[in-house]
N, C-alpha and C positions, 0 to 999 in steps of 0.2 A: 504494500500500500504506500501511497505517496501523496504529496500535495500537488495539485495541478494549477499552474499559473497561466492565465489566458491573456495574451496580448492582442493588440489591434492589427499589427503588421509584423511580417517576418523579421525586419531589421530590429524592431524593439525586442522581440523574443531573444535574439542573439545577444543584444546589449544586456538584458536583464540576467540571462544565464551567465554571462562572463562576469557580471558584477557580483552575483550572489555565490558563485561556486567557490568552495574552500580551496579546492585544487583546480583542476581543469574540468570543464563540463564535457560531457560526451554527446556528440552530435549524431543523431539517428534520423531516419526518415521513413515515412509511410506514404505510398503512392506518390513519391516525389516531393512530399511536403516535409521540411525539416522540423525537428523538435529536439529539445536538449534535456539530458539527465544530469543531475548534479546533487551534491550534498552541501547543505548549509547548516553548520552546527550539528544538531542531532536530527535534522529533517532531511528526508529524501524528497527531492523536488523534480518535477517535470515541467518545463516551460514550452508551451506550444502557442501557435498563433492562429488568429482569424486572418482574413485579408480584406479589411473593411467590413461592410455589412454582409453577413451571410444570410440574413433574412430581410425580406421586403414585404410591404403590404400588397395584398391582392384580394379580389372579390372571392367570397366563399363559393358562390356558384355563379359562373359566367352566364349571363342571360342575354347575350348579344349586346348591341349598342344602346343600352338603356341608361336612363338618368332621370332623377338623381338616384345614386346608389350609395349606401352606407354600410352594407353588410360585408365587412372585410376582416381579414385575419393575416397574421404573420405566416409567411411561407418561405422556404429556401429560395433564394434568388436564382440558384442553378436550375430550378424548375420553371421559373416564370420569365426569365430573360436569357435569350440565346448568348449574348455577349458575356454573361456571368456564369456560363456553364463550368468554367475552370474552378469556381469556388467550391464545387462539390467535393473535391479531394481534400480541401481544408476542413470541411464539415465532417467528412468521414474520419479524418485523422483525429480531430477533437473527440468524436464519438467513441473511437477505439480507446483513446487515452483516458477518457472519463470513467470507463467501466471499472478500472482498478484504482481509481483515486478515492481517498476518503476525506479530502479537504480541498476546497476550491478558492482561488483568489483571482479576482479580476484586476488586470494591470493595463487596461485599455487607456487611451488618452482621457485625462480627467476633464471631460466636458459633457454636454448633453448627448452628443452623438456617440462618444466613447461609452457612456453609461448604457445607452440603448443597445449598442453592439454587445457589450458584456452581459447585460441582462438577458438578451435573447439566447446567447450561448448557454448561460447558466440554466435557464428554464426549459429550453427546447432540446439541447444537446446533452447537458449534464443531468437533466431531470431533477434539479435542485430548486428550492424556494428562495435561497439566499446564498451569499458568499462573502468572503473577506474582500476588502478593497484597498489596493495600493494607490497612493496619490503622489504624483511627482510632476515637476515642471521642466526637468532636464533629464536626459538619458546618460548622465555621468555616474560613475561608480558610487561616490559618496551619497548622492541623492537617492539612488536606487536602493542602496543598503539601508538608508534611513527610512525610505518609504516602506520597505518590507518590514522593518522592525516596528514601525508605528502604524502598520496597516489597520484599517478599521474592521471591526468584526462583522459589519454589514455593508451591503451595497449602499450607495447614496440614493435612497429611494425618492427623495424630492427631485433630484436631478434626473433620475430615470423616468419618473412619471411625467415631468415637464417635457423631456425629450420625446417620449412616446406620444404625448398629446400633440406635440408639434408635427410629428409624422402623420398622425391621423388627420389633423386639420389640413395640412398641405395636400394630403391625398384627396380628402373630401372636396376641397376647393378646386384643386388642379384638374382632377379627372372629370368632375361634373361640369365645370364651366367649359373646359376644353371640348368635351363631347357635345355640349349644347351649341358652341360656336361652329364646330366642324359640321354638325348636322345642319345648321342653318345654311352654311355655304354649299352643302350638298343639295339642299332643297332648291337652290338656285341653279342647279345643273353643273356645278363646278366641284372641284375637290382640292382641298388643302388642309393639312393638319394644322388646326388653330390651337392656340394655348393662351390661357391667362390663369391667374392664381391669386392667392391671398395677398401677396406682396407684388407679384409681377404686374398686375393691373394698375395699382397706384403708382408704381415706379414708371411705367410707360406713360401714364397721365402727366407726371411731372415733366417728362421730356417733351411730350406733345404740347403741353401748355407753354413751355419755353419756345417751341418751334412756332406756335401761333403768335406769341408776342413778338418774335423776330420778324415774321412775315407782315404783321400788322403795324410794325414800327414805322413811323413817319419821321424822317430826319428833320431836324430844325437847325437852320444855319446860325452860327455865332462867329464873333471875331475876337481875336486877342492881339495885343500890341506888344512887340518885343523890341527892347533896346539892346543893341550890341555895341559895346564900347571897349576901351582899353585903359589899363592902369599899370604903369611901370612895365610896359611891354607885354602884359598878360591880358587875355581877353576876359571881358565881363559880360555875362548875359543876364538880363533882367526882364521881368514881365510886368505890365501895368497892373497896379493893385486892384483894379476893378475886376481882373481875371477875364470873365466872359462878358462881352458886349452883345446884347441881344438885338440892339438897334444899330445899324451901320452908321447912321447919321451921327450918333453920339461918338462912335469910334473915329469917324472922319474928323470931327472937331479936335480930338486929341492929336491926331496926326498933323492937322493944320497948325495947331498951337506949338508943336515941338519940331516941325520939319526943318527949320533954319538954325536950330540950336547946335552948337559945336561942343559944348561942355555941359556936364551935369554934376550936381554936388551930392556927396554922401551925407545925408541928414542924420541918420541914426544907424548904429551897429548894435546888434543884440546877439550875445553868445550864450548858448545853453548847453551844458553837459548833462548827459543822462546815462544811466546804467542799462545796458541791454542784457536781460537775464538769459542764462543758458536755456536751450530747448528742453522740453519735457521728454522723458523716456518714451520709446515707441510703444503704442498699442498697434494692433493689426492695421486699423484704418490709416493712421498717420504714417506707418511704414509703406503702405500701398500708395498713398498720395505722394510721399517723398520719392519713392522709387520711380514713379511715373514722371515726376518733375525732373529728376536728375538723369535718368537713363531711358525714359520713354518705355519702361517695362510695364505691361498691363497689370492691373490689380490681381487678376486671376493667376497670371504667371508668377507674380511676386509671392502669392500665397503658396503656390506649388514649390517654388524655390526654397522659401522659408521652411516649409515642411521637410524638404530633403535635408536642409542644414540641421534641423532639429533631430531627425532620425540618425544623423551622423554624429550627434552629440556636440555640435559646434555652437548651437544657440539654444535658448529656452523655447518652450512651447509657444508657437506664434499666434494661435487663435485666442487672443486675449483682448479684453477691453481696458485693461489697467494701464495707467500712466505712472505707476509707482514702483520703485525698487525698495523692497523691505531689507532691513539689515541682514535678515536670515539668509539671503543669497550669498553672503560672504564677499563683500566688495574687494577686500585686499587679496583674497585667494584668486579671484578672477583677474585682477590687475597684475598679480605676480605671474599668472599664466600667460597673459597678453604680453608681458615684458620679455618673455622668451621667444616671441614671434618677431622676426626682423622688422616687419612693416610697422609694428606698434611699440617697439621696445622703448624708444626715446620718449614718446608721448605718455606711455604707461608709467614710466619712472617719474615723470614730472607730476603726475596725479598722485603717485604713491608718497610724494614728499609732503602732501597735505596732511596735517595731523588729525583733523576731524573730518573724515569723509562723509559728505552729505549730498545726495543727488538733488537736483531741482525737480522734485516730484510734482506731477500734475494732480488734478482733482479726481480724475476718473479712476474707478477701482473695478476689480473683477473678483468674485468670491472664490474662484478656482485657481487663478494663476497671476503672477506678477507681470509687469511690463517685459517686453522682449529684451533679452540681454545675451551677450556672448558668454560662453562657459569658461573661456580661457584655454580650452583644449586646442592644441596645435592642429590647424587645418592642413590636410595634405593638398595636393594639386586640385584646385577647384576649376570647374568650367568657368568660362568668362563671365557669364551672367550670375552664376552662383557667387563668384569672387566679388562682384559689384555689390550684391545685396549684403554679403558678409561684411564688406568694408564699411558700408553705410551703417550697419547695426553696431559695429565696433566703435566707429567714430562718434556715433550718437551717444553710446554708453559713456565714452570718455568725456565728451563735451558736457554731459549733465553734472559732472563733479567739478568742472572748472569754474574759475572766477567769472563774474559778469564782464562783458566787453564794455568799454567806455567810449561813447561816441559824442561828438560835438556838432551842434547845428549852429551855423552863423547866418543871420539874416541882416541884409543891408537895405535900407530905404534910400533910393537914389532919386533926387529931385531934379526934374528937367522942366524948367519954366512952370513950376507949381504942379506939375503932373508927377505923381509918385510911382516909381517902378521898384519892384522888389527882386533882389538877387538872393538866392538861397543856396547853401551848400552844407552837406553833412559828411563828416569824415570820422574814421575810427582812430582814436587816440591810444587806447590800450586794447590789444586783440582779445585778451581773455580767452573765452571758450572758442572764438573763431579759429584759433591755432589748432584746436583739437578736432574741429568739424570740417576742416579744409579737405577737399575743394568744394564742399557742398554748401558753403555760405555764399549766398548770392545777394549782396547788398551794393547799392550804387554809392561810389565814393566821389563826391563832388566837392572839391576844395576851392573856396573863393580866394582871389588874390588878397594879400595882406593889406586891406584898406582900413582907414581910420575915419572917424567922423570929421567932416570938413575937407576931406580929400576930393580932388577933382577927377572926374571920369571923362576922357575924351570920347566923343560919340562918333562911331563909324557909320551907323545907320539906325533908324527907327522904322520898323515895318509893320504893316497890317497883315495879319495871318488869318486867312479864311478857313473855317472849320465847320463841321456839322456834328450834331449829336449822333452817337452810335447805338445800334440795337443791343439788347442783352447778348452776352457771349453764350455760345452753345456749350453744353456740358462736355467735358472730356471723360474717358473711362474712370479717371480718378475723382474728378469733382462730383460726378453723380453718386459715387460710393459715399462721399462725404455728406452729400445732401440727404441720402437715405438714412445715414446714421443720425444726422441732425433731426430728422423727422421721426426717429425711432421706428423705421420700417425695415424688416428683415433682421438678420443677425450678422455679427462680424464675419462669420464663416460663409454665409449664403449670399451676401450682397453681390459679390463679383460674379457668382454663378447665375444670378437672376439677370444681370445685365448681359452676360454671355448668351443666355437663352433668347433675350430680345433681339440680339444680333442674328442668331441662327434662324429665328422665325421670320426674319425679314421686316421686323417692325421698326428697326433703327439701322443706321449705317454711318460710316465715316469715323475718322479719328475725332474730329469735332462732331459730336453725336447729333445726327439729324434724323428726325422722325420721317419715315417713308410715308407714301400715300396710304399704304396698308395700316401702318401704325396709327396715323391720324384718323383714318376712317374707323378703325376698330374702337378707338376711344370715343369718337363722336357718336358711333352707333350705340355703344354701351351707355354713354351719358344720356342718350335720348330714351332708351328703352328700359334700362335697369342700372341707374347711377350708383346703387348701393354696392355693386361689384367693385367700384373704384374708390369706395369710401375709406380714406386714410384713418378716420376716427375708429371705424369698425376694426380695421387691421390692427391699429394701435391698442384697442381694447383687448383683443385676444393676446397680444404680446404681454400686456400688463398682467392679464389673468394667468398666463403660463408662468410668469415670474412668481405669482402668488402660489401656484402649484408647487414650484420648486421650494418655496419657503414654508409649505405646509398650510397655507391660508385658504386654499381653494381645492375643490375635488375635481379630478379629471373628468368623471362621468357627467357632472353638472355642466362643465364648459363644453363638452362635446355635444350634449343635447341642445344647448344654446346655438351652437354652430350649425347643427342639422336644420333647426328651424329657420335660421337666417338664409342658409343655402337653398332650402326648399322654396322659400318665397322668391328668391332671385331667379331660380330655374323656372318657376312658374311664369315670371315676366318674360324670360327669354323664349319660352315655348310659345307664348301668346303672340309674339312679334317675329316668329322664326323666319317667315318668308321675307319680310322687309329687311331684317338683319342680313339674311343670306345674299340678297341682291346687292346691298351696299358693300358688303365684304368681298363679294366675288369681283365686282367692278374695280375696287381698290387693289385687289390682289393682282389682277391683270396689269394694271398700270404700274404697280411696284415691280413686277417681274420684268416688264419692258425697261423700266428705269434702271434696274440693277444689272441688266444684260447689255445695255447700250455702251459700246466702246468708242464710237466716233464714225465719221463719214468714211465710206469705203474708198480706199486710195486708188482703186483700179477703175471703177465705173463712175465715181464721183457723184452718184445719184442715190444709191442705197446706203444703208447704215450697217456697219459691222456690229454683229451681236454675238454674245456668248450663247452657244447652243450645246445641248447635251445629247449625245448619241449612244449607241450600243457600247462603244469602246471608250467612253469618257467625254470630256468637254472639248470643244473646238470653237474657233471664231469664224463666222461666215457672213457673207453679205445677205441682207434680207430681200434682195431683188432676185434671188435664185428662183427659177433656173436661168433667167436672162443673164445674171452675173454669177459665175461659179467660183468667185474668190473664196478661198478657205485657208486658214492658218492653224497650225497645231498649237496647243497650249499645254503646259505641264499637267500630268494626271495625278501627281503626288502633292498637290497644293490646292488651297482654296483660292480661286481666281476671282478678282474683282476689278472693275474698271478703275484706272488711275485718274480718269477725267482730265487727261491732257495728252498732247501729242509729243512725239520725239523731236527734240530740237535739232537733230542731225538729218533725219529723213522725213519728218512730219507724219509718220505712221502713228496710229493710236498706241498709247502705252497701257500696260496691264500691271496689276498688283498681284503678286503671288505670295500667299500667306501660308507659312509652314509652322507647325507647333514648335514652340521654344526658340524661334528664330525671328530676327527682324524682318518685317515685310520687305520684299524685293521688287522693285520696279524694273520692267524691261520692255523693250520695243518689240512689237509683233513681227516686224520685218526681219526675216531670217538673214537677209543680205545687207542689213544696216551697217554702214561703215563703223558705227560705234562699237560693233562686236569684233572688229579687227584689233589686233594688238600691235602697237608701234614700238619703235626704239629697240633697246637691248633685249627687252622681254620678247618682242616680236621675232628678232633674229634667233634667239635661243629656242623659241617655239618651233620655228621653221627647221632648225638644225635637228631637233628631236624628231620632227615629222619625217625628215629625209633619212633618218637613221645615222646621221653624222655624230650625234651625241647619244650614248646609251647609259641608262641608269636603271638599276633594279628597284622594284617596288619596296619601300621601307617597311611595309606591313606584312605581306605574304612572303617576301624574299624570293619569289619565283618569277612573277610576271615582270615585264619591262614597263617603264613609264612611257606612255604614248600621248600624243596630242588628240584630244577628243573635242567634240562640239555639241552644244545643246542650244535650245532657244535663248538661253541667257548669254551665250557667247562661247569662246574657246576656254578649255581648261586641260590640265594634265590628269591622267587617270591610269589605273593599272590595266595591262593588256588581258589580265585574267578576269575582267568583269564579265558576268555578275558574281562570280565566285568570290572575288576580292573587290570591294567597293571603295578602295582608297582613291581620294581625289585631292587636287592641289591647285590653288589659284596660280595663274601665270605670274603675277607680280611677286609671289613668294618663291618662285622657282630658283633652282641653283643647279649648276652642272656638276 
């Protein structure tokens, strides 16, 4: 007999086994799934893993395309979802190991999702009513040993109930609303899988409302007046203190009054120094926002990367709402670890010199985990984007302990014939935390010339600048996540997935997020016939109630009954207006498909449009004047293709955007003969020499094939002659003989 410890992922099982084993753990496997045997003190332990959710919600009895439906149960995802068939061997392994176990401990991620995963394994695989619970925020040995020693005798039932309630609510809302909308569009003679949900609908409405504000925005002209002068050889720029002139006549009078002036007088100088406090520690949302600002990495990818860094023990658990570092994480231990890493050695030692280490904690907390921090464990070679996120987290951690930066703002009032112009400059006097957060500090440094009251400014010119008011900015993938958090919609872990779903469904598009015709029409249709489906207050109400369930103040069954009543009423409204809804959505869907497939004018016939088409063997670009014009271009089959909405500057062919997972989107010209795809200079000569066989080099990966010159729609590159057996590739600019 032994204790069975259940983890959420294989990597965590390995880490826990290594941390708890008195000697070495013994790795075994069943059906290809690894598990670990070890001794810890007097305990025999087996550590085995799930692979995320092994159970998902499904209808008890499938009765066709009916709705509303609420009769659901937990079922193995290997039985309900083809793509999850691989999880069956993990379920079988846990079932086999549970038979001989006399004690059970859940060591899944300590959050609502992890609790639900562990709870389902315990009750459906292990046939137990309860289990011990390990709670940890890093996968480091000291934390795991402590988590095992201090394990709770029970599961976190509040967290488990809240997590399970969330799954039920999301299923009720998502399936029923999506079936209703899909049925509506089918009733109009079209077909498209439609979706909306408890948070998805309100999230889309926020984007659509912004889009409508942008489209309805009417620019209003205004004028500003700039004085450009000189003092001791240095340029001085100042703006009239009226700032915006809404009447041009008034601005013209100022220009007339000052146009012949050669000098202006410095009437007043005001200097103000202020402390700029260090940034708060990262919670998940602020990490996602900062990663997008600094590296243009999407929120969803940032979470994926952070999760990898966590399972590698390099950072703490990333799905947190906290902006606070408690002393219990061991500031000095982490800093001593970072001091051993070349990149952070000097900075860490500077922080270690501070006698009383105290981070600049924010107000936000999380009952389960602290803010994101580096563990201090040496990171091996990281992928480029992993290294960027890791560097950002380490620098943020260091910066929170540093002194405030001291900045100074200087304001000068410049009098030109009784018209006052204001020159302003702000500079950093003491770097403080800026030193530790470099290069991610982006502050404008404007230093005014050293002017004093009474000094003369020689005037070079005074000019009238015409401007107009600008519409609201579109959301970015990062700013919409921040907006959802501000409105308490969704959770820290689900917000990026919700936005990703809106992109996949064709409701939104672009880096500066734009609602498509389908997205706008969906919201307009729902607002007209069943506005409750988009009600932020209703969504927020359920979020608050789920938090009450976690705290033991509310019962799961009561909340689910309330939800069933609300959903049944909304579905009734949808069914009542099904035909009208279907016609509106079908029309918008056609318009959106055309909009998202349009690449540009056909470069051959100059009459038709090049469109993205999908055929038996994948996507391609073709003229819509077929069969009169048979122009066709191939496009990559291993990437999501979107119009770049611009033409090639070299050959004027339409450009296309290829999006691959975990890579920066790549723009390329559709023209296979575009001169931009030829390589010039030394790289070109080297490429030709390899193509002719004058230079030979073995593949550095397989050691068997030769490096040869290959071509794709993106241009020329080096690759192994053993392709597809060996997939080694190399950019020409990085080549060497």
